[in-house]
C-alpha positions as CSV (number, residue, x, y, z in Angstrom):
1,X,26.8,10.9,-19.9
2,X,25.0,9.5,-22.9
3,X,23.2,6.8,-20.9
4,X,21.7,9.3,-18.5
5,X,20.7,11.7,-21.3
6,X,18.9,8.8,-23.0
7,X,17.0,7.9,-19.8
8,X,16.0,11.6,-19.3
9,X,14.8,11.8,-22.9
10,X,12.7,8.7,-22.4
11,X,11.1,9.9,-19.2
12,X,10.1,13.1,-21.0
13,X,8.2,10.9,-23.4
14,X,6.4,8.9,-20.6
15,X,2.9,9.4,-22.2
16,X,4.3,7.8,-25.4
17,X,5.8,4.9,-23.3
18,X,2.3,4.3,-21.7
19,X,0.6,4.4,-25.1
20,X,3.0,1.9,-26.7
21,X,2.7,-0.4,-23.7
22,X,-1.1,-0.4,-23.9
23,X,-0.9,-0.9,-27.7
24,X,1.2,-4.0,-27.2
25,X,-1.4,-5.4,-24.8
26,X,-4.2,-4.6,-27.2
27,X,-2.5,-6.2,-30.2
28,X,-1.5,-9.3,-28.2
29,X,-5.1,-9.9,-27.1
30,X,-6.9,-8.5,-30.2
31,X,-10.4,-10.2,-30.7
32,X,-10.0,-11.9,-27.3
33,X,-13.1,-11.6,-25.1
34,X,-11.3,-11.7,-21.8
35,X,-8.0,-10.2,-23.0
36,X,-5.1,-10.4,-20.5
37,X,-7.5,-11.9,-17.9
38,X,-6.9,-15.2,-19.6
39,X,-3.4,-15.0,-18.0
40,X,-5.1,-14.3,-14.7
41,X,-7.3,-17.3,-15.0
42,X,-4.5,-19.6,-16.1
43,X,-2.3,-18.3,-13.2
44,X,-5.1,-19.0,-10.7
45,X,-5.5,-22.5,-12.0
46,X,-1.8,-23.1,-11.8
47,X,-1.6,-21.8,-8.3
48,X,-4.4,-24.0,-7.2
49,X,-2.9,-27.1,-8.7
50,X,0.6,-26.6,-7.6
51,X,-0.6,-25.5,-4.1
52,X,-2.6,-28.7,-3.7
53,X,0.3,-31.0,-4.9
54,X,3.2,-29.3,-3.1
55,X,1.2,-28.5,0.0
56,X,0.5,-32.2,0.3
57,X,4.1,-33.1,-0.3
58,X,5.4,-30.6,2.3
59,X,2.5,-31.4,4.6
60,X,2.0,-27.6,4.9
61,X,-0.9,-25.7,6.3
62,X,-2.8,-24.6,3.2
63,X,-3.8,-21.3,4.8
64,X,-0.1,-20.4,5.0
65,X,1.3,-22.2,2.0
66,X,-1.2,-21.2,-0.7
67,X,-0.9,-17.4,-0.1
68,X,2.9,-17.8,0.0
69,X,2.8,-19.7,-3.2
70,X,0.4,-17.3,-4.9
71,X,2.4,-14.2,-4.1
72,X,5.7,-15.9,-5.1
73,X,4.5,-17.2,-8.5
74,X,2.8,-13.9,-9.4
75,X,5.9,-11.9,-8.6
76,X,8.2,-14.5,-10.2
77,X,6.2,-14.3,-13.5
78,X,6.7,-10.5,-13.4
79,X,10.5,-10.9,-12.8
80,X,10.8,-13.7,-15.4
81,X,9.0,-11.7,-18.1
82,X,10.9,-8.6,-17.5
83,X,14.3,-10.3,-17.7
84,X,13.6,-12.6,-20.6
85,X,11.7,-10.0,-22.7
86,X,14.2,-7.4,-21.6
87,X,17.1,-9.4,-23.1
88,X,15.6,-9.1,-26.5
89,X,14.1,-5.6,-26.1
90,X,16.1,-4.0,-28.9
91,X,16.1,-7.0,-31.2
92,X,12.3,-7.2,-31.1
93,X,12.1,-3.5,-31.9
94,X,14.6,-3.6,-34.8
95,X,12.4,-1.9,-37.5
96,X,11.2,0.8,-35.2
97,X,14.7,1.6,-33.9
98,X,16.1,1.8,-37.4
99,X,13.3,4.0,-38.7
100,X,12.3,6.3,-35.8
101,X,14.8,8.4,-33.7
102,X,13.6,7.7,-30.2
103,X,15.7,7.3,-27.0
104,X,16.4,3.6,-26.7
105,X,15.2,3.7,-23.1
106,X,11.7,4.2,-24.4
107,X,11.7,0.5,-25.5
108,X,13.0,-0.6,-22.1
109,X,10.4,1.3,-20.2
110,X,7.7,0.2,-22.6
111,X,8.6,-3.5,-21.9
112,X,8.5,-2.9,-18.1
113,X,5.2,-1.0,-18.3
114,X,3.6,-3.8,-20.4
115,X,4.6,-6.3,-17.8
116,X,3.4,-4.1,-15.0
117,X,0.0,-4.1,-16.6
118,X,0.0,-7.9,-16.8
119,X,1.1,-8.0,-13.1
120,X,-1.8,-5.8,-12.2
121,X,-4.2,-8.3,-13.6
122,X,-2.5,-11.2,-11.9
123,X,-2.5,-9.4,-8.5
124,X,-6.3,-9.7,-8.5
125,X,-5.8,-13.3,-7.4
126,X,-4.3,-12.1,-4.1
127,X,-7.6,-10.6,-2.6
128,X,-9.4,-13.8,-3.6
129,X,-6.9,-15.9,-1.7
130,X,-7.1,-13.5,1.3
131,X,-10.9,-13.8,1.4
132,X,-10.8,-17.6,1.1
133,X,-8.4,-18.0,4.0
134,X,-9.6,-15.0,6.0
135,X,-6.3,-13.1,6.0
136,X,-6.6,-9.6,7.5
137,X,-5.4,-6.4,6.1
138,X,-2.5,-4.9,8.0
139,X,-0.3,-1.8,7.9
140,X,2.5,-4.0,6.5
141,X,0.6,-4.3,3.2
142,X,1.5,-0.7,2.5
143,X,5.2,-1.7,2.3
144,X,4.4,-3.4,-1.0
145,X,4.6,0.0,-2.7
146,X,8.2,0.8,-1.9
147,X,9.2,-2.8,-2.3
148,X,7.6,-3.0,-5.8
149,X,9.3,0.2,-6.8
150,X,12.7,-1.1,-5.6
151,X,12.1,-4.4,-7.4
152,X,11.2,-2.7,-10.7
153,X,14.1,-0.3,-10.6
154,X,16.4,-3.2,-10.2
155,X,14.8,-5.0,-13.1
156,X,15.4,-1.9,-15.3
157,X,19.1,-1.8,-14.8
158,X,19.3,-5.5,-15.4
159,X,17.4,-4.9,-18.7
160,X,19.9,-2.2,-19.7
161,X,22.8,-4.6,-19.3
162,X,21.1,-7.7,-20.8
163,X,19.5,-5.9,-23.8
164,X,22.8,-4.4,-24.9
165,X,24.8,-7.7,-24.5
166,X,22.1,-9.9,-26.0
167,X,21.8,-7.5,-29.0
168,X,25.5,-8.0,-29.7
169,X,25.5,-11.8,-29.0
170,X,22.3,-13.3,-30.2
171,X,22.8,-16.7,-28.6
172,X,22.7,-15.2,-25.1
173,X,18.8,-14.9,-24.8
174,X,18.5,-18.7,-24.8
175,X,21.2,-18.9,-22.1
176,X,19.4,-16.3,-20.0
177,X,16.1,-18.2,-20.3
178,X,17.9,-21.4,-19.2
179,X,19.5,-19.6,-16.2
180,X,16.1,-18.2,-15.2
181,X,14.7,-21.7,-15.1
182,X,17.5,-22.8,-12.7
183,X,17.0,-19.7,-10.6
184,X,13.3,-20.6,-10.3
185,X,14.1,-23.9,-8.6
186,X,16.8,-22.6,-6.3
187,X,14.7,-19.6,-5.2
188,X,12.1,-19.9,-2.4
189,X,9.0,-19.8,-4.6
190,X,7.6,-23.3,-4.4
191,X,9.3,-23.9,-1.0
192,X,9.7,-21.9,2.1
193,X,13.2,-20.6,3.2
194,X,12.3,-21.9,6.7
195,X,12.9,-25.4,5.3
196,X,16.6,-24.7,5.0
197,X,17.1,-22.9,8.4
198,X,20.0,-24.3,10.5
199,X,21.2,-26.3,7.5
200,X,24.4,-26.1,5.4
201,X,22.1,-25.6,2.4
202,X,20.8,-22.3,3.7
203,X,23.6,-20.7,1.6
204,X,21.2,-21.3,-1.4
205,X,19.0,-18.6,0.1
206,X,21.6,-16.3,1.7
207,X,23.5,-15.9,-1.5
208,X,20.5,-15.7,-3.8
209,X,19.7,-12.1,-4.8
210,X,16.2,-13.3,-6.0
211,X,15.3,-14.2,-2.5
212,X,15.8,-10.6,-1.3
213,X,13.9,-9.1,-4.2
214,X,11.0,-11.5,-3.5
215,X,11.1,-10.8,0.2
216,X,10.6,-7.0,-0.1
217,X,7.4,-7.6,-2.2
218,X,6.0,-10.9,-1.1
219,X,6.3,-10.3,2.7
220,X,4.0,-7.2,2.5
221,X,1.5,-9.0,0.4
222,X,1.3,-11.6,3.2
223,X,1.0,-8.9,5.8
224,X,4.5,-9.4,7.1
225,X,7.5,-7.1,7.6
226,X,10.3,-7.8,5.1
227,X,13.7,-8.4,6.7
228,X,16.0,-5.4,7.1
229,X,18.7,-7.2,5.3
230,X,16.4,-7.6,2.3
231,X,16.0,-3.8,2.1
232,X,19.8,-3.3,2.5
233,X,20.7,-5.9,-0.2
234,X,18.2,-4.6,-2.7
235,X,19.2,-0.9,-2.2
236,X,22.9,-1.9,-2.6
237,X,22.0,-3.9,-5.8
238,X,20.2,-0.8,-7.1
239,X,23.1,1.6,-6.5
240,X,25.9,-0.6,-7.8
241,X,23.7,-1.9,-10.7
242,X,23.1,1.6,-12.1
243,X,26.7,2.6,-11.6
244,X,27.6,-0.2,-13.9
245,X,24.6,-0.4,-16.2
246,X,24.2,3.3,-17.2
247,X,27.9,3.9,-18.3
248,X,27.8,0.5,-20.1
249,X,24.6,1.4,-21.9
250,X,25.9,4.9,-22.7
251,X,29.1,3.5,-24.2
252,X,27.4,1.2,-26.6
253,X,24.0,2.7,-27.3
254,X,25.2,4.3,-30.6
255,X,26.3,0.9,-31.9
256,X,23.0,-0.8,-31.2
257,X,21.3,0.2,-34.5
258,X,24.3,-1.2,-36.4
259,X,24.2,-4.5,-34.5
260,X,20.6,-4.9,-35.4
């Protein structure tokens, strides 16, 4: 299968993927004193401001709401960047794709790796929040590792699909960005899913894949066990996603340079 061969070829070039990802970060923050830590500072300020406003509106205990909000916004930023940048992965690499014969998956992995580096900077906010509110370390925090791997693998298959479709139809990236804005408001990021329990509106959470992707990563950050249904849904999404995305990518990958 062409799609699988392309992925294997990119994985064999993993050091190149890392180098390209680091190079993107360096170019983006060239001549900047703090570099990507500016994103961390702005993220911290946004969490503090939104936490104070919405915590007051919801009359929530700040020791519970602010860590919940911080973890949610940091993870959402990673998801949002991966999806929106992933939709234009090939378009933004037009010159390189047309001039250098590399597996197309290299550009997908480079984008994901770049966003993982930025996520790593933003995650530094979490220990600060834990220290401020005296949250203890528990064994549940270790579940963040498998949860994050599962989240990232799901984002990769989404990128495979979206990057091919958005390369062919150039109006779609704007539609993707708009849909992600809607998804932000209907996902439990600024609000707790407990607010909709025993309500007919609970379907907003139950049928929202983003909730389960957030749960397997946010719950461990908060020292909690993710729900078993969250693991089940995310693993099912992973299996069915790749069964669709890889054949789809393999079928159209040779046309991508011509679409560019």
